[in-house]
RORO-37548 format. One record per atom (N, C-alpha, C): residue in three letters; atom name; x, y, z. Coordinates in nm, 4 decimals. Layout:
N
PT, code, site, c1, c2, c3
PT, ala, CA, X, Y, Z
...
***
This chain:
81
PT, code, site, c1, c2, c3
PT, met, N, -1.4316, 0.2780, -4.7028
PT, met, CA, -1.3441, 0.3231, -4.8375
PT, met, C, -1.3579, 0.2786, -4.9622
PT, gln, N, -1.4544, 0.3036, -5.0526
PT, gln, CA, -1.5145, 0.3900, -5.1921
PT, gln, C, -1.4569, 0.4959, -5.1710
PT, trp, N, -1.6111, 0.5911, -5.0850
PT, trp, CA, -1.4668, 0.6683, -5.1389
PT, trp, C, -1.3886, 0.7758, -5.0734
PT, leu, N, -1.2965, 0.6791, -4.9917
PT, leu, CA, -1.1821, 0.7489, -4.9793
PT, leu, C, -1.1323, 0.7221, -5.1599
PT, ala, N, -1.1453, 0.5534, -5.1573
PT, ala, CA, -1.0486, 0.5331, -5.2675
PT, ala, C, -1.1194, 0.6797, -5.3621
PT, ser, N, -1.2353, 0.7492, -5.3735
PT, ser, CA, -1.2576, 0.8127, -5.5482
PT, ser, C, -1.1821, 0.9310, -5.5116
PT, leu, N, -1.0621, 0.9445, -5.4362
PT, leu, CA, -1.0516, 1.0913, -5.3931
PT, leu, C, -0.9162, 1.0982, -5.4023
PT, gly, N, -0.9045, 0.9978, -5.4770
PT, gly, CA, -0.7267, 0.8646, -5.5053
PT, gly, C, -0.5805, 0.9615, -5.4191
PT, thr, N, -0.5332, 1.0821, -5.5289
PT, thr, CA, -0.4083, 1.0890, -5.4707
PT, thr, C, -0.4010, 1.2405, -5.3578
PT, ala, N, -0.5457, 1.2653, -5.3792
PT, ala, CA, -0.5624, 1.3608, -5.2752
PT, ala, C, -0.5406, 1.3605, -5.1513
PT, val, N, -0.5352, 1.2627, -5.0713
PT, val, CA, -0.5634, 1.1394, -5.0083
PT, val, C, -0.4221, 1.0983, -4.8878
PT, val, N, -0.4065, 1.1996, -4.8131
PT, val, CA, -0.2349, 1.2379, -4.7580
PT, val, C, -0.2597, 1.1361, -4.6947
PT, ser, N, -0.4142, 1.1021, -4.5777
PT, ser, CA, -0.3406, 1.0543, -4.4591
PT, ser, C, -0.5204, 0.9993, -4.4159
PT, pro, N, -0.5445, 0.8121, -4.4408
PT, pro, CA, -0.7208, 0.8430, -4.4526
PT, pro, C, -0.7368, 0.7781, -4.3209
PT, ala, N, -0.8483, 0.8052, -4.2829
PT, ala, CA, -0.9370, 0.6815, -4.1392
PT, ala, C, -0.8212, 0.6744, -4.0600
PT, asn, N, -0.8007, 0.7969, -4.0082
PT, asn, CA, -0.6887, 0.7606, -3.7948
PT, asn, C, -0.8014, 0.7963, -3.7164
PT, pro, N, -0.8297, 0.6781, -3.6874
PT, pro, CA, -0.9217, 0.6861, -3.6015
PT, pro, C, -0.8816, 0.7495, -3.4616
PT, leu, N, -0.9605, 0.8257, -3.3860
PT, leu, CA, -0.9065, 0.8798, -3.1803
PT, leu, C, -0.9348, 0.7755, -3.0884
PT, lys, N, -0.8950, 0.7777, -2.9590
PT, lys, CA, -0.9311, 0.7008, -2.8415
PT, lys, C, -0.8822, 0.7983, -2.7772
PT, gly, N, -0.9496, 0.7787, -2.6674
PT, gly, CA, -0.8879, 0.8225, -2.5461
PT, gly, C, -0.8800, 0.9946, -2.4658
PT, thr, N, -0.9574, 1.0063, -2.5249
PT, thr, CA, -0.9304, 1.1778, -2.5853
PT, thr, C, -0.9607, 1.2109, -2.4554
PT, cys, N, -0.8354, 1.3161, -2.3940
PT, cys, CA, -0.8567, 1.4356, -2.3144
PT, cys, C, -0.8331, 1.5638, -2.3733
PT, val, N, -0.8879, 1.6299, -2.2502
PT, val, CA, -0.8492, 1.8188, -2.2305
PT, val, C, -0.8011, 1.8971, -2.1710
PT, met, N, -0.6542, 1.9288, -2.1925
PT, met, CA, -0.5868, 1.9540, -2.0999
PT, met, C, -0.6163, 2.1441, -2.0778
PT, his, N, -0.6740, 2.1729, -1.9729
PT, his, CA, -0.7092, 2.2826, -1.9395
PT, his, C, -0.5253, 2.3908, -1.8912
PT, pro, N, -0.5651, 2.5098, -1.9021
PT, pro, CA, -0.4648, 2.6204, -1.7954
PT, pro, C, -0.4684, 2.5755, -1.6798
PT, gly, N, -0.3132, 2.5416, -1.5954
PT, gly, CA, -0.3421, 2.5041, -1.4825
PT, gly, C, -0.3090, 2.3582, -1.5134
PT, gly, N, -0.2649, 2.3585, -1.5984
PT, gly, CA, -0.2703, 2.1683, -1.6413
PT, gly, C, -0.3601, 2.0953, -1.6016
PT, asp, N, -0.4985, 2.0882, -1.5360
PT, asp, CA, -0.5952, 2.0019, -1.5118
PT, asp, C, -0.6554, 1.9700, -1.6599
PT, val, N, -0.6599, 1.8016, -1.5842
PT, val, CA, -0.6963, 1.7870, -1.7150
PT, val, C, -0.8001, 1.6518, -1.7323
PT, thr, N, -0.9305, 1.7409, -1.8426
PT, thr, CA, -1.0956, 1.6319, -1.8268
PT, thr, C, -1.0666, 1.5087, -1.9069
PT, glu, N, -1.1667, 1.3972, -1.9134
PT, glu, CA, -1.1534, 1.2833, -1.9768
PT, glu, C, -1.2679, 1.3633, -2.1000
PT, gly, N, -1.2682, 1.3262, -2.2468
PT, gly, CA, -1.3371, 1.3324, -2.3708
PT, gly, C, -1.2317, 1.4776, -2.4227
PT, gly, N, -1.2971, 1.5195, -2.5191
PT, gly, CA, -1.2946, 1.6016, -2.5637
PT, gly, C, -1.3869, 1.6987, -2.5994
PT, glu, N, -1.3659, 1.8294, -2.6380
PT, glu, CA, -1.4107, 1.9386, -2.6805
PT, glu, C, -1.5228, 1.8922, -2.8021
PT, thr, N, -1.4810, 1.8512, -2.9075
PT, thr, CA, -1.5307, 1.8934, -3.0599
PT, thr, C, -1.6230, 1.7250, -3.0524
PT, gly, N, -1.5920, 1.6239, -2.9490
PT, gly, CA, -1.6996, 1.5378, -2.9880
PT, gly, C, -1.5893, 1.4621, -3.1425
PT, met, N, -1.4983, 1.5055, -3.1696
PT, met, CA, -1.4109, 1.4515, -3.3166
PT, met, C, -1.3712, 1.2166, -3.3467
PT, ser, N, -1.4085, 1.2399, -3.3828
PT, ser, CA, -1.3964, 1.0423, -3.3627
PT, ser, C, -1.2318, 0.9445, -3.4455
PT, gly, N, -1.2405, 1.0825, -3.5767
PT, gly, CA, -1.1729, 1.0353, -3.6480
PT, gly, C, -1.0861, 1.1551, -3.7489
PT, phe, N, -0.9493, 1.1173, -3.8164
PT, phe, CA, -0.9629, 1.2176, -3.9236
PT, phe, C, -0.8815, 1.1933, -3.9676
PT, thr, N, -0.9067, 1.2676, -4.1847
PT, thr, CA, -0.8350, 1.2152, -4.2434
PT, thr, C, -0.7737, 1.3045, -4.3349
PT, leu, N, -0.6511, 1.3426, -4.3462
PT, leu, CA, -0.5760, 1.4317, -4.4216
PT, leu, C, -0.6090, 1.4154, -4.5775
PT, ile, N, -0.6321, 1.5006, -4.5796
PT, ile, CA, -0.6291, 1.5332, -4.7571
PT, ile, C, -0.5564, 1.6629, -4.8440
PT, glu, N, -0.5445, 1.6405, -4.9558
PT, glu, CA, -0.4610, 1.7590, -5.0292
PT, glu, C, -0.5865, 1.8151, -5.1249
PT, ala, N, -0.6344, 1.9558, -5.0487
PT, ala, CA, -0.6741, 2.0784, -5.2099
PT, ala, C, -0.5857, 2.1520, -5.1687
PT, asp, N, -0.6874, 2.2590, -5.3307
PT, asp, CA, -0.6277, 2.3525, -5.3414
PT, asp, C, -0.7129, 2.4585, -5.2622
PT, ser, N, -0.8057, 2.4279, -5.2451
PT, ser, CA, -0.8898, 2.5483, -5.1431
PT, ser, C, -0.9458, 2.4887, -5.0694
PT, met, N, -1.0511, 2.6253, -4.9948
PT, met, CA, -1.1614, 2.4967, -4.8682
PT, met, C, -1.2626, 2.4837, -4.9470
PT, glu, N, -1.2882, 2.5504, -5.0386
PT, glu, CA, -1.3849, 2.5121, -5.1067
PT, glu, C, -1.3894, 2.3564, -5.1851
PT, ala, N, -1.2809, 2.3676, -5.2284
PT, ala, CA, -1.2545, 2.2282, -5.2846
PT, ala, C, -1.2322, 2.0865, -5.2003
PT, ala, N, -1.2238, 2.1383, -5.0661
PT, ala, CA, -1.1923, 2.0535, -4.9928
PT, ala, C, -1.3353, 2.0235, -4.9394
PT, gln, N, -1.4366, 2.1024, -4.9365
PT, gln, CA, -1.5656, 2.0450, -4.8761
PT, gln, C, -1.6378, 1.9702, -4.9976
PT, ala, N, -1.6018, 2.0931, -5.1487
PT, ala, CA, -1.6684, 1.9159, -5.2427
PT, ala, C, -1.6137, 1.8103, -5.2622
PT, met, N, -1.4894, 1.7481, -5.1691
PT, met, CA, -1.4237, 1.7004, -5.1447
PT, met, C, -1.5497, 1.5724, -5.0623
PT, ala, N, -1.5285, 1.7020, -4.9459
PT, ala, CA, -1.5766, 1.5629, -4.8004
PT, ala, C, -1.7437, 1.5992, -4.8722
PT, arg, N, -1.8435, 1.6318, -4.9529
PT, arg, CA, -1.9839, 1.6281, -4.9351
PT, arg, C, -2.0218, 1.4687, -4.9474
PT, asp, N, -1.9320, 1.3852, -5.0134
PT, asp, CA, -1.9568, 1.3126, -5.0602
PT, asp, C, -1.8914, 1.1422, -4.9495
PT, cys, N, -1.8845, 1.2446, -4.8624
PT, cys, CA, -1.8793, 1.1282, -4.7242
PT, cys, C, -1.9791, 1.0360, -4.7081
PT, pro, N, -1.9583, 0.8957, -4.6926
PT, pro, CA, -2.0794, 0.8328, -4.6203
PT, pro, C, -2.0990, 0.8784, -4.4513
PT, phe, N, -2.0358, 0.8999, -4.4310
PT, phe, CA, -2.1090, 0.9184, -4.2791
PT, phe, C, -2.1778, 1.0546, -4.2854
PT, leu, N, -2.2131, 1.1435, -4.3784
PT, leu, CA, -2.3230, 1.1531, -4.3438
PT, leu, C, -2.4367, 1.1556, -4.3770
PT, glu, N, -2.4473, 0.9959, -4.4226
PT, glu, CA, -2.5316, 0.9641, -4.5036
PT, glu, C, -2.6427, 0.9283, -4.3609
PT, ile, N, -2.5042, 0.8947, -4.2598
PT, ile, CA, -2.5603, 0.7753, -4.0990
PT, ile, C, -2.6499, 0.9342, -4.0244
PT, gly, N, -2.6027, 1.0897, -4.0274
PT, gly, CA, -2.6367, 1.1405, -4.0100
PT, gly, C, -2.4723, 1.1852, -3.8489
PT, gly, N, -2.4023, 1.1562, -3.9829
PT, gly, CA, -2.2640, 1.1969, -3.9101
PT, gly, C, -2.1872, 1.3647, -3.9692
PT, ser, N, -2.1316, 1.4335, -3.9071
PT, ser, CA, -2.1029, 1.5478, -3.9251
PT, ser, C, -1.9667, 1.5902, -3.9286
PT, leu, N, -1.9470, 1.6669, -4.0003
PT, leu, CA, -1.7645, 1.7030, -4.0576
PT, leu, C, -1.6843, 1.7878, -4.0040
PT, glu, N, -1.5963, 1.7937, -3.9703
PT, glu, CA, -1.4973, 1.9086, -3.9535
PT, glu, C, -1.4079, 1.9613, -4.0954
PT, ile, N, -1.4222, 2.0862, -4.0765
PT, ile, CA, -1.3152, 2.0855, -4.2231
PT, ile, C, -1.2205, 2.1932, -4.1993
PT, ser, N, -1.0611, 2.1691, -4.1519
PT, ser, CA, -1.0122, 2.2502, -4.1489
PT, ser, C, -0.8631, 2.2577, -4.2245
PT, glu, N, -0.8097, 2.3919, -4.1924
PT, glu, CA, -0.6627, 2.4279, -4.3043
PT, glu, C, -0.5862, 2.3587, -4.2088
PT, leu, N, -0.4740, 2.2895, -4.2880
PT, leu, CA, -0.3493, 2.2703, -4.1421
PT, leu, C, -0.2605, 2.3774, -4.1804
PT, ile, N, -0.1821, 2.4185, -4.0873
PT, ile, CA, -0.1077, 2.5255, -4.1130
PT, ile, C, 0.0677, 2.4596, -4.1249
PT, lys, N, 0.1057, 2.5099, -4.1642
PT, lys, CA, 0.2392, 2.4308, -4.1900
PT, lys, C, 0.2991, 2.5735, -4.0704
PT, met, N, 0.4380, 2.5210, -4.0071
PT, met, CA, 0.4894, 2.5263, -3.8696
PT, met, C, 0.6122, 2.5680, -3.9222
PT, pro, N, 0.6323, 2.7225, -3.8849
PT, pro, CA, 0.7587, 2.6804, -3.9452
PT, pro, C, 0.9036, 2.6720, -3.8495
PT, lys, N, 0.9856, 2.6183, -3.9155
PT, lys, CA, 1.0983, 2.5366, -3.8557
PT, lys, C, 1.2212, 2.6350, -3.7762
PT, pro, N, 1.1677, 2.5375, -3.5882
PT, pro, CA, 1.2978, 2.6841, -3.5352
PT, pro, C, 1.4056, 2.6461, -3.5284
PT, ser, N, 1.4947, 2.7667, -3.5551
PT, ser, CA, 1.6185, 2.7887, -3.6082
PT, ser, C, 1.7044, 2.7930, -3.4373
PT, his, N, 1.8531, 2.6967, -3.5228
PT, his, CA, 1.9098, 2.6860, -3.3878
PT, his, C, 2.0356, 2.7771, -3.3722
***
């Protein structure tokens, strides 16, 4: 929690754990578990991918052998009515 607090207002949505992950395949088949092994996520706001990577470097999850995936969130256009 200290790491999250150190990010200040860059944290948009902290420490969202995931559970009960499944994968829906083309044709509708569903399998248990995820393909990436992701166990949770935190949304942060950063000016660039490099800035996000710099924030992630101090995450304590890395100290216990965990890994982090860093992705850019794409804003989807609003549907027109």
